C-alpha positions as CSV (number, residue, x, y, z in Angstrom):
1,M,21.3,3.1,-2.9
2,A,24.8,3.7,-1.6
3,E,25.9,7.2,-0.8
4,S,28.6,7.1,-3.5
5,T,25.8,6.5,-6.1
6,Y,23.3,9.0,-4.5
7,A,25.7,11.9,-4.1
8,P,26.1,12.7,-7.8
9,A,22.3,12.5,-8.3
10,A,21.2,14.3,-5.2
11,K,20.2,17.5,-7.0
12,K,17.9,15.5,-9.3
13,C,16.1,13.4,-6.7
14,C,14.8,13.3,-3.2
15,A,15.6,10.5,-0.8
16,V,15.3,9.3,2.7
17,K,18.5,8.7,4.6
18,L,18.4,5.2,6.1
19,P,20.4,3.8,9.0
20,M,23.9,2.5,8.2
21,A,23.8,-1.0,6.7
22,Q,26.1,-3.9,6.3
23,V,26.1,-4.9,2.7
24,R,27.7,-7.8,0.9
25,G,31.2,-7.1,-0.4
26,K,31.9,-4.3,2.1
27,S,33.8,-4.8,5.4
28,V,32.1,-1.9,7.2
29,P,28.5,-0.6,7.2
30,I,27.8,2.0,4.6
31,Q,25.3,4.9,4.4
32,I,22.3,4.1,2.2
33,Y,19.3,6.1,0.8
34,S,15.8,5.2,-0.3
35,I,15.0,7.3,-3.4
36,R,11.4,8.6,-3.2
37,G,11.3,11.0,-6.1
38,V,13.2,12.0,-9.3
39,L,13.1,15.3,-11.2
40,F,11.3,14.2,-14.3
41,E,10.8,17.5,-16.2
42,E,11.6,21.0,-15.2
43,N,9.6,21.7,-12.0
44,I,8.0,18.2,-12.0
45,L,9.1,15.8,-9.4
46,K,7.9,12.2,-9.9
47,L,7.3,10.5,-6.6
48,N,7.0,7.0,-5.3
49,V,5.8,7.6,-1.7
50,P,3.2,5.2,-0.2
51,V,0.5,7.0,1.8
52,F,-2.4,6.1,4.1
53,I,-5.4,8.3,4.4
54,A,-6.9,8.3,7.9
55,N,-10.2,9.5,9.3
56,N,-10.7,11.2,12.6
57,E,-11.0,7.8,14.4
58,G,-7.6,6.7,13.1
59,A,-9.0,4.2,10.6
60,T,-7.3,4.1,7.2
61,P,-10.1,3.7,4.6
62,A,-7.8,4.4,1.7
63,S,-4.2,4.1,0.7
64,G,-2.3,5.0,-2.4
65,M,0.9,6.6,-3.8
66,L,1.9,10.2,-4.2
67,V,3.0,10.2,-7.8
68,T,3.7,13.8,-8.9
69,Y,4.7,17.1,-7.2
70,N,4.7,20.3,-9.2
71,L,7.5,22.5,-7.7
72,V,6.1,25.8,-9.0
73,E,2.4,25.2,-8.3
74,K,3.2,23.3,-5.1
75,S,0.5,20.8,-6.1
76,L,0.4,17.0,-5.5
77,E,-1.1,14.2,-7.5
78,L,-2.3,11.3,-5.3
79,Y,-3.3,8.0,-6.8
80,C,-5.7,6.2,-4.3
81,S,-6.6,2.6,-4.5
82,S,-7.7,-0.2,-2.2
83,V,-4.9,-2.2,-3.9
84,P,-1.4,-0.8,-3.2
85,Q,-0.4,-0.8,-6.9
86,V,0.1,2.2,-9.2
87,P,-1.2,1.9,-12.7
88,E,1.4,1.5,-15.4
89,D,0.8,5.0,-16.9
90,K,1.6,6.5,-13.5
91,R,4.9,4.6,-13.0
92,F,8.2,6.2,-13.7
93,L,10.7,3.6,-12.5
């Protein structure tokens, strides 16, 4: 997402600032962001963050997606799967 699109929405989402990128239709590189979460309801942030769960040996026996963060309770909901796909009822985008 371009900075000009992200800026008005910044208080309602969280994002990762990516390196400047050359995009079609622009003569100079622009700042872009990767949206990782959107404020869904009051105090609930819906996330789309891939995670890998590692054991002490560094192996990753599980992976999944962080899908919800409660801003008041500071609690996370993690969907784990051997297939990197989130079920439809957990998707928000």
